[in-house]
C-alpha positions in Angstrom: -18.0 19.4 43.9 -14.6 18.6 45.5 -11.6 17.5 43.6 -11.0 14.0 43.5 -7.6 12.7 45.0 -5.7 9.6 44.9 -5.7 7.5 48.0 -2.1 6.5 49.6 -0.7 3.2 48.4 -1.5 0.5 50.9 2.0 -0.8 50.6 4.2 2.2 50.8 1.9 4.9 52.0 2.8 7.4 49.2 0.1 9.1 47.2 0.8 8.2 43.6 0.8 10.9 40.9 -1.5 10.8 37.9 0.4 11.1 34.6 -1.0 12.0 31.2 0.7 10.4 27.9 -0.8 9.7 24.4 -4.3 10.6 25.4 -4.4 8.5 28.4 -4.0 9.0 32.2 -2.2 6.6 34.4 -0.8 6.2 38.1 2.7 6.9 38.2 5.4 6.5 40.9 8.6 8.4 40.2 10.5 7.0 43.0 9.9 3.2 42.4 10.7 0.8 39.7 7.8 -0.5 37.8 6.1 -3.5 39.4 8.0 -3.0 42.7 4.9 -1.8 44.5 1.2 -1.4 44.4 1.4 2.2 42.9 4.1 1.0 40.3 2.2 -1.8 39.2 -1.1 -0.3 38.4 -1.6 -0.6 34.8 -5.1 0.7 34.0 -5.4 3.7 32.0 -8.4 6.0 31.3 -9.1 8.9 29.1 -9.9 11.2 32.0 -8.1 12.0 35.2 -11.2 11.5 37.5 -11.8 7.9 35.9 -8.0 7.0 36.5 -8.4 8.2 40.1 -11.5 6.4 40.7 -10.1 3.1 39.3 -6.9 3.7 41.6 -9.0 4.3 44.6 -11.4 1.5 44.0 -8.5 -0.9 43.7 -7.1 0.3 46.9 -10.5 -0.4 48.5 -10.9 -3.8 46.9 -7.4 -4.8 47.3 
């Protein structure tokens, strides 16, 4: 099975990073202030990297 990868942000075009803190994975944009872009304002957190990427990709598709 191929590795699941996050899709680019629809607003800025950057592919966000997936960070891990305190048992949760989350979408992280190192170069944008919180809330300034789609990739810096996505606040879902999941216990697995794959679930976080799935949630991000789904939000991009539905957004």
